[in-house]
N, C-alpha and C positions, 0 to 999 in steps of 0.2 A: 766242761767248757769247750772242749775241742769238738764234741758232737754237734752242739747247736751251731757253731761256726761252720762246720763242714756241711751241715744240712742247709744253712742259709746260702752258702756259696753254690751248692748244687742247685738249689731252687733258682737263684739268679741266673746261673748258666742255662738251665732248662728253659726258663721263660724268654731269655734273650735269644736263644737259638731256635725256638719254636716259631717266633714271629719272623716271617720273611720280610726283608726290607722292600721298599718300593723299587720298581724297576728304574734303571737309568734311562735317560732319553734315547740312548742307542738301543737298549733292550726293548723299550716301548716301540721304537721305530721298526725294529725287526718283527715284533709281534703284529703290528699293523700291516706291514708289507706282506707278511705271510698270509694273514687272514684275508686281505682284500686282493691279493695276488698282483701287487704293483710291480712293474708297470703293466697297465691294461691297454689293450687295443680298443680304440673307440671306432666302431664301424657304422656304416649307414647302408640301408637297403634301398637300392634304386630300382624303381619299377620301370624297366625299359620299354614295356608295352603300353605304358600309360601316356596318353596324349597330353594330359595336364602337366605331368612331370617333365615331358619333353619341352613344353612351352616355358616352364620355370627354368630349366637348364639353359635355354636360349639366352636368358638374361645374365648368365655367368660367362666367364672367359674360357670355360673348359673346352668348348668346341674351337674357338679361335686359337687357343694355345696348343691344340692337337691332342687332347686327351680323349675326347669322344667325338662321334659323328652323330648328328641329329637329322633324321629324314624329315623333310619339311612337307612332302606331299603325302596326302592321306587318301586312300581309296575307301569306298563306301563300306565294304565288309573287309576290314583289315585286322588281321590277328597277329601280325608280325611286330617286331621290335622297332620302336621309333629311335631308340638310342643304342648305339653300338660303341664298344670301347676299342681304341686304337692300340697298336703294339706298345706305344709309349706308356699306356695306362696299366699294362700287365703287372708290374711290380706291386700295384695297389689293389688288385683284385683279390679278394679273399675267397677261400673255399665256400661254395654255395650249395645248399641242399638241391639234389636233382629235381625235386618237386618245385622248388622256386625257379630253377632254370627253365622248367617247362612253361612257366607263366612269365618268362622274360624278366625275372628279378635277379639282381646281382648285388652281393655285398662288396663294399669298397672300404678300404682303410681311410679314415679321415685324419686320425692322429693317435698318439699314445698319451695316456694319462699316467703320471707318476707322482709318487708322494714327494712333497717338498720337505719342509722342516717342521719340527714340533714347536708350537708357539707357547703353549702352557700346559702344565700338569697340575690338576687340583685333586687332592685326596679328600674323600668323604670323612665325616666325623668318626665313623667306626674303623677307618683305616683299611677297609677291605675293598674299596672301589676307588678308581681314579678316572677323572674326566680329562681327556686329552684333546686339546685343540691343535690342529695341524693344517698344513696347506697341501693342496694338490695342484699340479701344474700341467699345462698342455705342452707336449714336446713332439718332435718329429711330425709336424703338421704336413699333410699332403695337399696337393692341389684340390683334392675333393672336399676340402673344408668349405668350399664354395657352395656345396649342396645344403649346408645348414642355413636355415632361414634366420635363426637368431644366433649371433655369435656370443659365446660364453666368454667370461673373463679368462685371461691367461693363467691367473692364479686365483684359486678359490679356497675359502676356509672351510674345513670339515671338523666334526666333533665325533669322538669315539669314546667308549667307556670300557675300562678293564676291571675285572673282578679277580680277587685273590681266591684260588681254589686249592685243593689238595695237590694238584699237578703244577701249581704255580700260577702266574698271571695269565689271564685269557680275555679275549674280547667278549664283552657281554652286551647283548642288544637291549636288555631290560634294566640295566643298572642306572638309567637316568632317574628313576624314582628315588634312589638314594640321595640324589643331589636336590631334587625338587622339595622333598619333605624334611630337609635338615633344619 
């Protein structure tokens, strides 16, 4: 009588300890932040030697506010930069490849993108995948946000999938199929 009871309790203990529980919202948030390296710098490559880009930037307040200078006269065979950055813009200039500098291109920081909050967590029927909806938000916007032709929403909703592995929960790019075919 004691043996079957002991065997039953052992089996219950083994099965309950083998199945890892779902991650909490905080744990899921940490996994997503680590995987996507939030916060991320959102940058933009300005072609300073491009006359068309110079014309587009004339329609912004970047020159008026003292962030850039735009040369308005163009010589027939001109290979110089039409756009130069002022001392005021230096904190927003990002490291740029020497090859890009040779062609008068400069990376500028536009903003940071950071993870917001987890909206929902939905587990697949097999319990080995989780679909997470979360928000990302724009923070630390710089004056160079004006270079973007289309302004994105301040807060956007994203979706990511986690899969249970031997090492624990991990981001899984192909787990969407587990939710489509349920």
